[in-house]
N, C-alpha and C positions, 0 to 999 in steps of 0.2 A: 282773541285778538280782536283788534279794533280793524273793521274794514272799511271804513270810512271816518276820515278825520273831519268832513265837513259838518257832519251831525253830531259830534260828540258834545253834551253837556256836563257841567260839575255835578258832582253826585251829592253835595250838599243840599239839604231840603229846602226847596222853594226857591233855589238858584237857577236862573236860566241863562246864565254867562257860559260861553265856550269854555271848553276845558282846555288846559295848557299842559296839564302834568299827570301822570298817572301815580297813584298812591296803592303800592302792591305791599298786601299783607296776609298775615295767617294767623288763626287760632292754633297755638302750638300744644293745646290740651289736646285737639282731635285732628291735626294736619300735619304732615312731615315737610321738611324744609321746601320740598319740591311742588306742593300745593300751593300754590299762588292765587288770591283773590284780589280783586282790582276795584278800585274807586278811580273816578276821575274827579281832578281839580282845576278851577280857575285859579288866577293868581292870588286873588281875595281869600281864597278858603283852603290853599294847599297846607298851610301850617295848621289850621283848624283840624283838618281831617287827619293829618300826620299826628298831632298832638293827641287827638281824642282816643286814635288805636293805641298808642304809644302808652297812655295813662293807663290803660287797661292790660299792660304787660303783653302786647301783640308785637311780635316783630314787624317793622314796617319798614320801608323804602319808598323813597320818591324820586321817580326819572321823569325826563320830558316825555311828552305825550308822544307815543310811537316807538319809543324803547321797548326792547322786551325784556322781561324781568324772569327768568327760569326758576329762581331759587330766593326765598328770603330766610336766611339763616337765623338762627337764634342770636338774640341780641343786637339784630339790626335797629336802628331807630332810637336806642337806648343812650 
């Protein structure tokens, strides 16, 4: 869970921008739908990070920062 929205940074390597989005994903080969991993994204890198995961076949969903994602079902983001 994110404790402070003031200190969040985009997860894209080298990016120092404030995150505005949560990229929720999982690896279906090793995690069930209720195991959610989280990356943070700025506006510029939101689609890049989503596409990076989706291209690898990982279920992924993008929601505004602070919104809770409890599950990422198979087929999400495809």
